[in-house]
C-alpha positions in Angstrom: 96.2 64.4 10.6 94.4 64.8 14.3 98.3 66.2 15.4 98.1 68.9 12.3 94.8 70.2 13.3 95.5 70.1 17.2 98.6 72.1 16.0 96.4 74.4 13.8 93.8 75.4 16.6 96.5 76.0 19.4 98.3 78.6 16.9 94.6 80.3 16.1 94.0 80.4 20.1 97.4 82.1 20.6 96.7 84.4 17.8 93.2 85.1 18.9 94.7 86.2 22.3 97.4 88.2 21.1 94.9 90.2 19.1 92.6 90.6 22.2 95.0 91.3 24.7 94.6 95.2 24.3 93.5 97.3 27.2 91.6 100.0 27.6 90.9 103.2 29.2 87.4 104.1 30.8 86.3 105.7 27.6 87.2 102.7 25.7 90.2 104.3 23.7 92.8 101.3 23.3 95.9 102.4 24.6 97.9 99.0 25.1 99.9 98.7 20.8 103.3 100.7 21.9 105.1 99.0 18.6 103.7 101.9 16.2 104.1 105.0 18.9 107.3 106.8 19.4 108.4 107.1 23.2 108.5 110.2 24.9 110.1 110.9 28.2 108.4 113.4 30.1 110.0 114.7 33.6 107.3 116.8 36.0 108.5 119.1 38.5 106.0 117.3 40.9 103.1 115.3 41.2 100.2 117.2 42.0 96.4 117.0 41.3 97.5 120.9 40.1 98.3 119.6 36.9 94.5 117.7 36.4 94.7 118.2 32.2 98.0 116.5 32.0 96.6 113.4 33.8 93.4 113.3 31.6 95.5 113.3 28.7 97.0 110.4 30.2 94.2 108.5 31.5 92.1 109.1 28.5 94.5 107.7 26.0 94.8 111.2 24.2 98.7 110.8 24.2 98.3 107.3 22.9 95.7 108.3 20.3 98.3 110.9 19.0 101.0 108.3 18.8 102.7 108.9 21.3 104.3 106.1 24.0 104.8 108.6 27.2 106.9 107.6 30.5 106.5 110.0 33.2 109.3 110.6 35.8 108.7 113.2 38.7 111.9 115.1 38.9 110.7 116.7 42.5 111.9 120.2 42.0 112.4 122.3 39.0 116.5 122.2 38.9 116.1 118.7 38.7 114.0 118.2 35.9 116.1 120.9 33.8 118.9 119.0 34.6 117.2 115.7 33.3 116.0 117.7 30.2 119.7 119.3 29.2 121.4 115.8 29.7 119.0 114.1 27.8 117.1 111.6 30.3 114.2 113.7 29.4 112.7 114.8 25.7 110.2 117.4 27.9 109.9 119.1 30.8 107.2 120.3 32.8 108.1 123.1 35.3 108.0 126.6 35.8 109.1 128.6 33.0 111.4 130.6 35.5 113.8 127.6 35.0 114.3 128.5 31.2 115.3 132.1 31.6 117.6 131.3 33.9 119.4 128.1 31.4 119.3 130.8 28.8 120.8 133.7 30.8 123.5 131.1 32.1 124.7 130.9 28.4 123.6 127.4 27.4 123.6 126.9 23.4 120.8 124.3 23.4 118.9 125.9 25.8 115.2 124.9 26.9 112.0 126.6 24.8 108.6 126.7 26.1 106.2 125.5 23.9 103.1 125.1 26.0 101.8 126.6 29.2 99.5 124.6 31.1 98.3 126.4 34.6 97.6 130.6 34.5 97.3 130.6 38.1 99.5 129.7 41.2 98.4 126.5 42.8 99.7 127.2 46.1 97.9 127.9 49.3 98.6 129.7 52.9 97.9 127.6 55.9 97.4 128.8 59.0 98.1 127.0 62.5 94.5 128.2 63.6 91.5 129.2 61.4 91.0 132.6 60.5 87.5 133.9 59.2 88.5 137.1 57.7 92.2 136.6 56.6 94.1 139.7 55.3 97.7 139.9 54.2 98.8 142.1 57.6 97.9 139.5 59.6 101.3 137.6 58.7 103.4 140.4 59.8 106.0 139.8 62.3 105.1 135.7 62.1 107.4 132.5 60.8 106.2 131.2 57.3 107.7 127.9 55.8 108.3 129.2 52.4 109.6 127.8 48.9 113.0 127.5 47.3 114.8 130.8 46.4 114.4 131.5 42.9 111.4 129.0 42.6 108.0 130.1 41.7 106.2 129.5 44.9 108.6 131.5 47.0 108.8 134.6 44.2 104.4 134.2 43.5 104.6 134.8 47.7 106.9 137.3 48.0 105.2 139.1 44.8 101.9 139.0 46.8 103.4 140.2 49.9 104.7 143.4 47.9 101.4 143.8 46.6 100.1 144.3 50.1 102.6 146.5 50.8 104.7 144.1 52.9 108.5 143.6 52.8 109.3 139.8 52.7 112.9 140.7 54.3 111.8 142.9 57.3 108.0 142.3 58.0 108.2 138.6 58.8 110.7 135.6 59.1 110.3 133.3 55.6 112.0 129.8 56.5 113.2 128.5 53.1 115.6 125.9 54.5 113.2 122.8 54.2 113.0 120.5 50.9 110.3 120.8 48.6 107.2 118.7 49.5 108.2 118.5 53.5 107.1 121.8 54.6 103.5 120.1 55.5 105.3 117.7 57.9 107.0 120.1 59.6 104.3 122.2 60.0 102.4 119.5 61.4 105.5 119.1 63.5 105.0 122.7 65.0 107.4 124.3 62.6 106.0 127.9 61.9 102.6 130.0 61.9 101.8 129.9 58.5 102.9 127.3 55.6 102.9 127.6 51.9 101.2 124.6 50.6 100.4 122.9 47.1 98.0 120.4 47.3 97.2 117.7 48.5 99.2 118.9 51.2 97.1 121.7 52.2 93.6 119.5 52.1 95.9 117.4 54.0 96.9 119.5 57.0 93.1 120.6 56.7 91.8 117.1 57.3 94.0 116.0 59.9 93.3 119.3 61.9 96.9 120.4 61.9 96.1 123.8 59.7 93.7 125.9 57.8 93.7 127.5 54.3 93.3 130.8 54.4 94.5 132.3 51.2 94.8 131.3 47.9 98.0 132.3 46.1 96.6 132.0 43.1 93.8 134.1 43.4 95.7 137.0 45.5 98.7 137.1 42.6 96.3 137.0 39.8 96.9 135.7 36.3 100.6 134.3 36.2 102.2 131.8 34.0 103.3 129.4 36.7 104.0 126.1 34.7 104.9 125.1 31.3 106.3 122.4 29.0 109.9 123.2 27.4 112.2 121.4 24.9 115.6 121.8 23.9 115.8 124.0 20.9 117.4 120.9 19.1 114.7 118.4 20.1 111.7 121.1 18.7 113.6 121.3 15.6 114.4 117.6 15.2 111.3 116.3 16.1 108.0 118.7 15.1 106.2 115.9 14.7 106.4 114.5 18.2 105.9 117.8 19.6 102.8 118.7 17.6 101.3 115.4 18.6 102.2 115.9 22.3 100.5 119.3 22.3 97.3 117.9 20.5 97.0 115.7 23.5 97.4 118.3 26.1 94.8 120.0 24.2 92.5 117.2 24.5 92.8 117.4 28.3 92.4 120.8 28.3 89.2 120.8 26.8 88.0 118.0 29.1 88.6 119.9 32.0 87.0 122.9 30.7 83.6 120.8 29.9 83.5 118.4 33.1 82.6 118.8 36.6 85.3 118.3 39.4 83.6 115.0 40.1 84.1 114.0 36.2 87.5 114.9 36.4 88.4 113.5 39.9 87.7 110.0 38.6 89.1 110.1 35.4 92.7 111.0 37.4 92.2 109.0 40.2 94.7 106.2 39.1 97.5 109.2 39.4 96.6 109.5 42.6 96.0 106.0 44.4 96.8 107.0 47.7 94.1 109.8 48.0 90.6 109.0 48.0 88.5 110.4 45.2 86.0 112.6 47.7 89.3 114.5 48.6 90.6 114.6 44.6 87.2 115.9 43.9 87.7 118.7 46.6 91.1 119.8 45.3 90.1 119.5 41.3 86.7 121.8 42.6 89.2 124.4 44.1 91.6 124.5 41.5 88.5 125.1 38.9 87.1 127.5 40.9 90.0 130.0 40.6 90.5 129.8 37.1 93.4 127.7 37.1 93.9 125.9 33.9 93.9 128.0 30.6 91.3 126.8 28.0 94.6 126.8 24.9 98.0 126.2 25.7 99.3 129.4 24.0 102.1 131.1 26.2 101.1 134.7 25.5 104.1 137.8 25.4 102.3 139.2 28.1 102.6 136.6 30.3 106.3 136.5 29.8 106.7 139.7 30.3 104.7 139.3 33.8 106.6 136.1 34.6 110.1 138.6 34.1 109.0 141.5 35.9 108.2 139.0 38.9 111.8 137.6 38.7 112.9 140.9 38.8 111.4 142.1 41.9 112.4 139.0 43.7 116.1 139.7 42.7 116.8 136.9 40.5 116.8 138.7 37.0 119.6 141.4 36.2 118.5 141.8 32.6 115.4 140.8 29.9 115.5 138.0 27.6 113.4 138.2 24.5 110.6 136.3 24.2 110.8 135.0 20.9 114.0 133.0 21.8 112.5 131.0 24.5 108.6 130.8 23.7 107.4 128.6 20.5 103.7 129.5 20.1 103.2 127.3 16.9 102.4 124.3 18.1 99.7 125.3 20.7 98.2 127.2 18.1 97.7 124.5 15.7 96.3 122.7 18.6 93.9 125.3 19.8 92.2 125.0 16.3 
């Protein structure tokens, strides 16, 4: 009898341990149970504080609340993210929506459709080798600039700004597009270029090291641009509408959070995503992005924004014909989430 009682007590202990093994976020949300959640693989173009609302949604447990077991993969380039999406390695892609236009124009039958827009400003900055108190774009004439990949949003927005200021990107300066994404800051520190176009945290890192100085925000100087969006293959949207709805609701919660909290509060929440960056630096970067109105209040990808995107592509020589907004954008999920 004693042996039976002992076994019963052990069983109770095991059950209570299993019931209590759930982990919670700082906000107290239980995110550990995955048995009843839908697995979703999200491939992001880069891992950047620029995308803070998405990381808030992850760290605050919003995806888990919506029944999603999210796996986040960094593609390191829109071309790689789109490839992962089209081959089925990823369920959802997060990148510049110009990639969805390119894929559509190439004749893909099961092409990617944008269903949520995250950022409405460019997220990169012009970094100078020397501090410039009153920078104007004429100062870039005749200089060597470390730029981005041809056909990518960072480079196209940069050239769009140059043209707005009467500067010919091919004749008035030299733009080096040979350096891999994410490696320009190291090249700049090594002595290449008079200026460099940098995302965060590289722009702030160059300042902290004394290797460069932020002199202009491409986000402010370009105006509102549909810079990054979430997309999924047409077939995935048709077959998994409930998953996309839940995913978009979680994102909207992240958008709501950054609209109602301070840079310090946002930085604290997303710090686990950037363990190599100290909290003060994260707060500085979040503050810089918040100040330029980087994040939309909702996730609706408006037709005017899509038209502007195609204008930029045409001016860059990357688009030889317009594509229909209604084919490449589905706002139904974002509209539901915004209610």
